[in-house]
N, C-alpha and C positions, 0 to 999 in steps of 0.2 A: 487160342485162335478160334474164332467163331465159325460155325458150320455155314456153308452156303447152301441155299435151297436150290434145288434143280428147277429149271424152268419147264421141264417136261412133266406133265401131270399124267398120272395113270388113271385110266377110266375103266370101270367095270363094264365088260361087254359079255352078254350071255353067249354060251357056246353056240356056234352056228351049225346048222344041220349040214352034213356033208352030202353033197349031191353028186351023183354019177353023171357022166357026160350025157347019157340018154335022158335022164331026168331033167337036166338043164335045158335041153332042146325043147322038151314039152312045156316047161314053165316059161320060156322066153319067146313069146309070140309078139312080133312087131305089128303095129296097127297103123294103117293109113286112114285118116279120118277127115271128114268135112263137117264143120260146124257152121251154124247160121245165127246171125243176130238180127232180129226184127227191128230193133231200135235204129240201126244204121243201114239196114237192108243189104248186108254183105255176107259173103261166104269166106271161110278161112280153111285152108288145106294144110295138113301137117302129118307127121308120123311120130309115134311114141311107142314105148314098151309098156307103159302103165296109163291106159286111157282114162280111167276114173280120176287119177291124180292130175293128169294133164288138163282135163276139162275143168276141174276145180281151180287150177291155177289160171286158166283163161278167164274164168268168171271173177277172179279176185286179184286182178291186176298183176298177175305173175308173168305176163308176156307183153313185151313192148308193142307188138303189132295188134294185140287184141284188147288193150286196156281202155279203148274208147267206149266200150260197151260192157255191160255186166249181165247180159241175158243170152249168152251163147248156148245153143242147143245142138246136140249131136244129131246129124241128119244121115250120115253115111259112114260105114267102116268096112275095111278089108283087112284080113289078117295074113301075115307072111312069116315064114320061118327065119328069115335073115334080115338084118338091117339094110343090106345092099338092095335086096328085092323091094323092100318098103320104100327106100329112098328113090329108087328108079321109078316106081309106080307114082309116087308123089310128084316127081318132076314131070312125068308123062301127063298127069292131069293138069298141072300148072302151065305146061307149054301150050296147051290148047287155048288158054286165055279166053274161055268161052263160058258164059253163065248158062247158056243153053245146054252145053255138054255136062256141066255139073248137075243141073236140074234133071237131065235125062238119066244120069247115074243114080240119083236119089229116087226117081220115079221107078226105075227098073228094079231097085232093091225092095220096094214096097209090095 
């Protein structure tokens, strides 16, 4: 009788560094950000845990709502310790529905 191959493949993964709870809190900062595209003259507001990667994805069609342009530039960022705080702040900014408010936030940071 022939051997059947398992459909499960084993992958090598390097050992992960064990983080204590307090180390994890320091490493995970959530960021609310505002990016701007001069091509379409629009702002986009979002939140993420990895700002550099997220900005890269925005500029390389990694997001449905920002794929119309490829020149997104970070204009504003706020850091929070929890996702719920970041989500709340993002919604707070979006609820204003005001370009003047967004620009006043950007000007105040400079």
